[in-house]
Backbone as numpy.savetxt, mean C-alpha at the origin, in Angstrom:
# Nx Ny Nz CAx CAy CAz Cx Cy Cz
6.35 -7.92 19.70 5.42 -7.73 20.78 4.03 -8.15 20.31
3.37 -9.00 21.06 2.05 -9.49 20.72 1.00 -8.67 21.46
0.01 -8.20 20.74 -1.06 -7.42 21.33 -2.35 -8.22 21.23
-2.98 -8.43 22.36 -4.27 -9.13 22.37 -5.37 -8.09 22.14
-6.23 -8.37 21.19 -7.29 -7.44 20.85 -8.64 -7.97 21.32
-9.39 -7.12 22.00 -10.75 -7.48 22.37 -11.73 -6.78 21.42
-13.01 -6.93 21.66 -14.01 -6.37 20.74 -13.95 -4.85 20.70
-13.68 -4.20 21.81 -13.58 -2.73 21.81 -12.38 -2.30 20.96
-11.24 -2.99 21.09 -10.08 -2.68 20.24 -10.46 -2.80 18.77
-11.18 -3.86 18.42 -11.58 -4.08 17.03 -12.52 -2.98 16.54
-13.43 -2.55 17.40 -14.32 -1.45 17.04 -13.51 -0.17 16.80
-12.55 0.09 17.66 -11.69 1.27 17.50 -10.94 1.18 16.17
-10.38 0.01 15.88 -9.65 -0.16 14.62 -10.55 0.05 13.40
-11.77 -0.47 13.47 -12.71 -0.28 12.35 -12.99 1.21 12.15
-13.18 1.93 13.23 -13.44 3.37 13.12 -12.22 4.12 12.57
-11.04 3.76 13.04 -9.83 4.42 12.53 -9.61 4.13 11.06
-9.94 2.90 10.63 -9.81 2.58 9.21 -10.79 3.39 8.36
-11.98 3.59 8.86 -12.98 4.35 8.11 -12.58 5.81 8.00
-12.11 6.38 9.13 -11.72 7.80 9.13 -10.83 8.07 10.33
-9.53 8.08 10.09 -8.57 8.30 11.18 -8.58 9.74 11.67
-9.28 10.61 10.96 -9.35 12.01 11.37 -10.45 12.30 12.38
-11.21 11.28 12.75 -12.25 11.48 13.75 -11.63 11.85 15.09
-12.32 12.66 15.84 -11.82 13.01 17.17 -11.94 11.81 18.10
-11.16 11.82 19.16 -11.24 10.76 20.17 -12.64 10.72 20.79
-13.24 11.87 20.97 -14.59 11.91 21.54 -15.58 11.16 20.66
-15.49 11.38 19.34 -16.41 10.73 18.41 -16.17 9.23 18.40
-14.91 8.82 18.34 -14.59 7.39 18.33 -15.08 6.75 19.63
-14.80 7.39 20.76 -15.21 6.86 22.06 -16.73 6.66 22.11
-17.47 7.63 21.62 -18.93 7.53 21.62 -19.38 6.36 20.74
-18.76 6.20 19.59 -19.15 5.14 18.66 -18.84 3.74 19.20
-17.78 3.62 20.00 -17.40 2.29 20.51 -17.92 2.04 21.92
-18.62 3.03 22.49 -19.21 2.84 23.81 -18.22 2.95 24.95
-17.29 3.89 24.84 -16.28 4.06 25.88 -16.08 5.55 26.10
-15.08 5.91 26.88 -14.75 7.32 27.06 -13.38 7.60 26.43
-13.06 8.87 26.35 -11.89 9.34 25.60 -10.56 8.76 26.10
-10.30 8.81 27.39 -9.01 8.37 27.92 -8.76 6.88 27.69
-9.70 5.99 27.97 -9.45 4.58 27.68 -9.24 4.31 26.18
-9.97 5.04 25.33 -9.77 4.87 23.88 -8.37 5.31 23.50
-7.91 6.44 24.01 -6.57 6.92 23.72 -5.52 5.90 24.19
-5.71 5.35 25.39 -4.76 4.35 25.92 -4.73 3.10 25.05
-5.89 2.67 24.58 -5.95 1.50 23.70 -5.24 1.78 22.36
-5.48 2.95 21.82 -4.82 3.32 20.55 -3.31 3.36 20.75
-2.86 3.97 21.83 -1.42 4.05 22.12 -0.83 2.65 22.25
-1.52 1.77 22.96 -1.04 0.39 23.15 -0.96 -0.35 21.80
-1.97 -0.16 20.96 -1.95 -0.83 19.65 -0.87 -0.24 18.74
-0.62 1.05 18.86 0.46 1.67 18.08 1.82 1.13 18.55
2.03 1.08 19.86 3.29 0.57 20.41 3.49 -0.91 20.07
2.40 -1.65 19.98 2.46 -3.08 19.65 2.58 -3.35 18.17
2.55 -2.31 17.35 2.72 -2.49 15.91 1.43 -2.80 15.15
0.30 -2.81 15.84 -0.98 -3.06 15.17 -1.36 -1.87 14.29
-1.11 -0.67 14.80 -1.40 0.56 14.06 -0.09 1.15 13.57
-0.03 1.42 12.28 1.16 2.05 11.69 0.97 3.55 11.57
1.66 4.11 10.60 1.61 5.56 10.41 0.24 6.02 9.94
-0.12 7.24 10.29 -1.36 7.83 9.81 -1.09 8.51 8.47
-1.93 8.22 7.50 -1.79 8.83 6.18 -3.16 9.26 5.69
-3.18 9.98 4.59 -4.43 10.38 3.95 -4.51 9.68 2.61
-5.70 9.28 2.23 -5.91 8.66 0.93 -6.25 9.76 -0.06
-5.48 9.84 -1.13 -5.68 10.86 -2.16 -6.41 10.26 -3.35
-7.13 11.09 -4.07 -7.78 10.66 -5.29 -6.79 10.84 -6.44
-6.26 9.72 -6.95 -5.21 9.77 -7.97 -5.65 10.50 -9.22
-6.84 10.23 -9.71 -7.29 10.85 -10.96 -7.44 12.35 -10.83
-7.95 12.82 -9.70 -8.11 14.27 -9.54 -6.76 14.98 -9.43
-5.72 14.22 -9.10 -4.37 14.79 -9.04 -3.60 14.58 -10.35
-4.27 14.05 -11.37 -3.65 13.90 -12.68 -3.01 12.55 -12.95
-3.14 11.61 -12.03 -2.58 10.28 -12.24 -3.68 9.37 -12.77
-3.96 9.52 -14.05 -5.12 8.87 -14.65 -4.87 7.44 -15.09
-3.63 7.01 -15.17 -3.32 5.66 -15.65 -2.78 4.79 -14.52
-3.39 3.62 -14.40 -2.94 2.63 -13.43 -2.53 1.38 -14.20
-1.28 0.98 -14.05 -0.77 -0.21 -14.72 -0.41 -1.26 -13.68
-0.74 -2.51 -14.01 -0.24 -3.63 -13.23 0.88 -4.24 -14.07
2.06 -4.28 -13.50 3.25 -4.68 -14.23 3.71 -6.04 -13.72
3.72 -7.01 -14.63 4.14 -8.37 -14.31 5.59 -8.51 -14.73
6.43 -8.94 -13.81 7.87 -9.03 -14.08 8.35 -10.45 -13.87
9.04 -10.94 -14.87 9.74 -12.23 -14.78 11.22 -11.92 -14.89
11.99 -12.60 -14.07 13.44 -12.41 -14.11 14.14 -13.76 -14.16
15.31 -13.75 -14.76 16.14 -14.94 -14.74 17.23 -14.79 -13.68
17.22 -13.63 -13.01 18.20 -13.32 -11.97 17.57 -13.56 -10.60
18.22 -14.35 -9.77 17.68 -14.60 -8.44 18.74 -14.44 -7.35
19.86 -13.84 -7.70 20.93 -13.62 -6.73 20.57 -12.46 -5.82
21.14 -12.47 -4.63 20.85 -11.45 -3.63 21.22 -10.05 -4.10
22.35 -9.90 -4.80 22.74 -8.55 -5.24 21.78 -8.00 -6.29
21.26 -8.86 -7.18 20.27 -8.40 -8.16 19.00 -7.96 -7.44
18.57 -8.79 -6.49 17.34 -8.48 -5.77 17.47 -7.17 -5.00
18.60 -6.93 -4.36 18.82 -5.68 -3.64 18.74 -4.49 -4.58
19.37 -4.61 -5.74 19.35 -3.53 -6.73 17.94 -3.29 -7.25
17.21 -4.37 -7.52 15.84 -4.28 -8.01 14.94 -3.62 -6.96
15.02 -4.07 -5.72 14.18 -3.50 -4.66 14.52 -2.04 -4.41
15.78 -1.68 -4.49 16.18 -0.28 -4.33 15.59 0.57 -5.46
15.61 0.04 -6.68 15.04 0.77 -7.82 13.54 0.98 -7.62
12.84 -0.03 -7.12 11.39 0.11 -6.88 11.10 1.13 -5.79
11.86 1.04 -4.70 11.63 1.95 -3.57 11.92 3.41 -3.94
12.80 3.62 -4.91 13.17 4.97 -5.32 12.13 5.59 -6.25
11.17 4.81 -6.72 10.20 5.30 -7.69 8.84 5.51 -7.04
8.43 6.77 -6.90 7.13 7.04 -6.27 5.94 6.55 -7.09
6.15 6.27 -8.38 5.06 5.74 -9.21 4.62 4.35 -8.77
5.53 3.62 -8.12 5.22 2.26 -7.68 4.43 2.35 -6.38
3.14 2.06 -6.48 2.26 2.13 -5.32 2.34 0.86 -4.48
2.51 -0.27 -5.15 2.63 -1.55 -4.48 3.59 -2.42 -5.26
4.26 -3.31 -4.56 5.13 -4.30 -5.20 5.05 -5.58 -4.38
4.85 -6.68 -5.09 4.71 -7.98 -4.42 5.60 -9.00 -5.13
6.27 -9.84 -4.34 6.99 -11.00 -4.88 6.02 -12.15 -4.87
5.95 -12.88 -5.98 4.93 -13.90 -6.16 5.52 -15.30 -6.23
4.67 -16.27 -5.98 4.98 -17.67 -6.26 4.37 -17.96 -7.63
5.03 -18.80 -8.41 4.50 -19.14 -9.73 5.37 -18.62 -10.85
4.80 -18.51 -12.04 5.56 -18.13 -13.23 5.98 -16.67 -13.24
5.20 -15.80 -12.62 5.52 -14.38 -12.53 6.26 -14.16 -11.21
7.38 -13.44 -11.29 8.18 -13.23 -10.08 7.69 -12.06 -9.23
7.28 -10.96 -9.89 6.84 -9.76 -9.18 5.65 -9.15 -9.89
4.80 -8.48 -9.12 3.74 -7.66 -9.69 3.83 -6.29 -9.03
3.71 -5.26 -9.85 3.76 -3.89 -9.37 2.45 -3.20 -9.71
2.02 -2.31 -8.85 0.93 -1.41 -9.18 1.58 -0.04 -9.36
1.45 0.49 -10.57 2.13 1.72 -10.94 1.08 2.77 -11.34
1.13 3.94 -10.71 0.22 5.05 -11.03 1.01 6.15 -11.71
0.57 6.51 -12.89 1.23 7.56 -13.67 0.17 8.43 -14.36
0.64 9.52 -14.98 -0.28 10.44 -15.64 -0.91 9.81 -16.89
-0.09 9.09 -17.66 -0.57 8.56 -18.94 0.39 7.50 -19.45
0.13 6.99 -20.66 0.97 5.92 -21.22 2.40 6.39 -21.45
2.58 7.61 -21.85 3.93 8.14 -22.07 4.72 8.14 -20.75
4.07 8.52 -19.67 4.74 8.52 -18.36 5.07 7.10 -17.94
4.19 6.14 -18.27 4.51 4.75 -17.98 5.74 4.31 -18.76
5.82 4.67 -20.03 6.98 4.29 -20.84 8.27 4.88 -20.26
8.23 6.09 -19.77 9.40 6.69 -19.13 9.80 5.89 -17.89
8.81 5.50 -17.10 9.07 4.66 -15.93 9.71 3.34 -16.36
9.11 2.70 -17.35 9.60 1.40 -17.84 11.04 1.52 -18.36
11.30 2.52 -19.18 12.65 2.69 -19.74 13.68 2.91 -18.64
13.32 3.70 -17.65 14.24 3.95 -16.54 14.49 2.68 -15.74
13.44 1.91 -15.49 13.60 0.68 -14.71 14.50 -0.33 -15.42
14.25 -0.57 -16.70 15.06 -1.57 -17.41 16.48 -1.09 -17.68
16.71 0.22 -17.59 18.09 0.71 -17.74 18.89 0.49 -16.46
18.19 0.36 -15.33 18.86 0.16 -14.04 19.03 -1.30 -13.67
18.06 -2.13 -14.07 18.03 -3.51 -13.61 17.72 -4.43 -14.79
18.47 -5.52 -14.89 18.23 -6.50 -15.95 16.95 -7.29 -15.61
16.00 -7.25 -16.55 14.73 -7.94 -16.36 14.48 -8.80 -17.58
14.08 -10.04 -17.36 13.86 -11.00 -18.44 12.62 -10.66 -19.26
11.49 -10.38 -18.58 10.25 -10.12 -19.30 9.37 -9.19 -18.48
8.77 -8.21 -19.15 7.86 -7.28 -18.50 6.56 -7.24 -19.29
5.45 -7.40 -18.60 4.14 -7.27 -19.22 3.38 -6.21 -18.44
2.88 -5.20 -19.14 2.13 -4.13 -18.50 0.66 -4.26 -18.87
-0.19 -4.24 -17.86 -1.63 -4.33 -18.06 -2.26 -3.03 -17.59
-2.95 -2.33 -18.49 -3.60 -1.08 -18.16 -4.95 -1.36 -17.52
-5.18 -0.81 -16.35 -6.48 -0.94 -15.70 -7.45 0.00 -16.41
-8.53 -0.55 -16.92 -9.53 0.25 -17.62 -10.48 0.93 -16.63
-10.71 0.29 -15.48 -11.62 0.83 -14.49 -11.31 0.22 -13.13
-11.23 1.07 -12.12 -11.06 0.59 -10.76 -12.45 0.26 -10.22
-12.69 -1.01 -9.97 -14.01 -1.46 -9.55 -14.16 -1.37 -8.03
-13.10 -1.70 -7.33 -13.12 -1.61 -5.87 -11.73 -1.22 -5.39
-11.70 -0.31 -4.43 -10.46 0.08 -3.77 -10.78 0.25 -2.29
-9.96 -0.34 -1.46 -10.14 -0.19 -0.02 -8.81 -0.33 0.66
-8.66 0.38 1.74 -7.49 0.19 2.61 -7.92 -0.50 3.91
-9.23 -0.79 4.03 -9.75 -1.37 5.26 -9.59 -2.89 5.29
-9.01 -3.38 6.38 -8.94 -4.82 6.62 -10.26 -5.28 7.23
-10.66 -6.52 6.99 -11.93 -7.02 7.55 -11.79 -7.42 9.02
-11.68 -6.43 9.85 -11.44 -6.65 11.30 -12.76 -7.02 11.97
């Protein structure tokens, strides 16, 4: 389903990205509309797939997840059954915050959040025991310089 977005829709989306917990009244005031039309627009965008699930952004470090690793994976396996097994292993691991299949020399990159290096090693050992992987390189993030969930709408 294709949803056509006008400037008011874009303003609503920007507000929801900044803080989805805002009341409809506050959003309506900020975008220059009233509550009911804003609600109808949000409903239409949700039904059209523009808006997904509502979630809260947590502070990983304050919850004890102090280590962020970017894991580069190269594989010599490219068959469908290997890929299914690999993707299932990733989806089953809550430590994997993001996973991307890449073009180029690296096949996959993962963003993994764990408590510390020991927890990363446990993750790594479990992953390689489940799925055959040719090469794994883990890069520890020393500092998160920018983090955003907002798209440039």
